C-alpha positions in Angstrom: 11.1 -2.1 3.9 11.8 -5.6 2.8 11.1 -9.3 2.7 13.2 -11.6 4.9 14.6 -14.7 3.2 12.1 -17.4 3.8 9.7 -19.7 1.8 6.9 -17.3 2.8 8.0 -13.7 2.7 6.8 -11.3 5.3 6.7 -7.6 4.8 8.3 -5.4 7.4 9.4 -1.8 8.2 12.1 -0.9 10.6 13.8 2.1 12.0 17.5 2.1 12.8 19.4 4.4 15.1 21.2 7.3 13.4 24.5 5.5 13.4 22.8 2.3 12.1 24.0 0.2 15.1 20.6 -0.5 16.7 17.0 -1.3 15.6 14.8 1.3 17.2 11.6 -0.4 16.1 10.5 -3.2 13.8 7.0 -3.8 12.5 5.9 -6.9 10.6 3.1 -6.4 8.1 2.2 -9.9 7.1 -0.4 -12.6 6.9 0.0 -16.3 6.2 1.1 -16.1 2.6 3.7 -14.0 0.7 3.8 -10.3 1.5 6.3 -7.7 0.4 6.9 -4.0 0.7 7.9 -2.0 -2.4 8.0 1.6 -1.4 8.2 3.8 1.7 7.5 7.5 2.3 7.9 9.7 5.4 5.1 12.1 6.5 5.7 15.6 7.8 4.9 14.3 11.3 7.5 11.5 10.9 4.8 8.9 10.3 5.9 6.1 7.9 3.8 5.2 4.9 4.4 2.0 3.0 2.9 0.1 0.0 3.5 -3.4 -1.3 1.7 -6.5 -2.4 0.2 -9.4 -0.5 -1.1 -12.8 -1.3 -2.5 -13.2 2.2 -6.3 -13.3 2.7 -5.5 -12.6 6.4 -3.2 -9.6 5.9 -3.5 -7.5 9.1 -5.8 -4.7 8.0 -7.3 -2.4 10.6 -10.8 -1.7 11.6 -12.3 1.2 9.7 -9.8 0.9 6.8 -10.9 1.5 3.2 -10.8 -2.2 2.3 -10.4 -4.6 5.3 -10.9 -7.8 3.2 -10.2 -9.1 -0.2 -11.1 -12.0 -2.5 -8.3 -11.3 -5.0 -5.4 -13.6 -5.5 -2.8 -10.9 -5.1 -3.5 -7.4 -3.9 -1.8 -4.1 -3.2 -1.8 -2.8 0.4 -1.0 0.5 2.1 -0.2 1.1 5.7 0.6 4.0 7.9 2.8 3.6 11.0 3.2 6.1 13.8 6.7 7.6 14.4 7.1 4.9 17.0 6.3 2.1 14.5 2.7 1.3 15.6 0.2 0.5 12.9 -2.2 3.4 12.5 -4.0 1.9 9.5 -3.5 -0.9 7.0 -5.8 -1.6 4.0 -6.0 -3.7 0.9 -6.2 -1.7 -2.4 -8.0 -2.9 -5.4 -11.5 -4.2 -4.8 -11.9 -7.5 -6.6 -9.0 -6.8 -8.9 -5.5 -8.3 -8.7 -3.2 -5.4 -8.0 0.4 -4.6 -7.0 1.5 -1.6 -4.9 4.7 -0.1 -6.4 5.1 3.5 -5.2 3.8 5.8 -2.5 4.0 9.5 -1.7 2.3 11.6 1.1 1.2 15.2 1.1 1.2 17.7 4.0 -2.3 16.7 5.1 -1.3 13.0 5.5 -3.1 11.8 2.4 -1.3 8.9 0.8 -0.9 8.6 -3.0 -0.4 5.0 -4.2 0.3 3.7 -7.7 0.9 0.3 -9.1 -0.1 -2.4 -11.5 -3.7 -3.5 -12.2 -3.9 -7.0 -13.6 -7.6 -7.9 -13.7 -11.0 -6.2 -13.8 -12.8 -5.2 -10.7 -10.9 -2.1 -9.5 -13.3 0.4 -7.9 -12.9 3.9 -9.3 -14.2 7.4 -8.3 -17.4 8.4 -10.1 -16.4 10.1 -13.4 -12.8 8.9 -13.1 -10.7 8.2 -16.1 -10.5 4.4 -16.7 -8.0 2.8 -19.1 -8.6 -0.6 -20.6 -6.9 -3.7 -19.2 -4.8 -5.4 -21.8 -2.7 -8.6 -21.8 0.1 -6.4 -20.3 -2.3 -5.0 -17.6 -2.6 -1.3 -16.8 -2.0 0.9 -13.8 -3.9 2.6 -11.0 -3.6 5.7 -8.8 -5.4 6.0 -5.4 -5.4 8.9 -3.0 -6.2 7.6 0.5 -7.5 10.1 3.0 -5.4 10.7 6.1 -7.3 8.1 8.2 -6.9 5.4 5.5 -10.7 4.9 5.5 -11.6 6.1 2.0 -10.2 6.8 -1.4 -10.5 10.4 -2.3 -9.5 9.6 -5.8 -9.2 6.2 -7.6 -8.4 6.0 -11.3 -7.1 3.4 -13.7 -5.0 3.7 -16.9 -2.4 6.1 -15.4 0.5 5.6 -13.0 2.4 2.4 -12.4 6.0 2.8 -11.3 6.5 6.2 -9.6 4.4 8.9 -7.9 5.2 12.3 -6.3 3.2 15.1 -4.8 3.8 18.9 -4.7 
């Protein structure tokens, strides 16, 4: 994943041939403002999962995704790509809060676990979830997206931030 060098960065994911000499596929995940990928994970079926941060109000989310629109200034996103590089789902993460996607992991069911920074109020959490206070330094979040990318199975604040793994 990465951000090409330009005044408005566009997030992308690409697959290279085994010897690195050819681009097998290249998928841009970008709206009209700055977008960047931060982390990538490979699913058991060779699907590609990615998270990052966008400032685009028109980031290309998919129909039926957990959060297809945002009003936040900056927001985390998660996307799943097929083994051939086609977008399966793409969603914002964070409700009305400013968020940043930093790390992603995926389990054998295809659920994606995303963590990152939470900078403002307005993050939707699971009923009864642990919620940490937002301070001047912000806090963190963890979200478990279902395999379809249509709902958060778990959403908590006050934990996570820079790395995540599943067993």
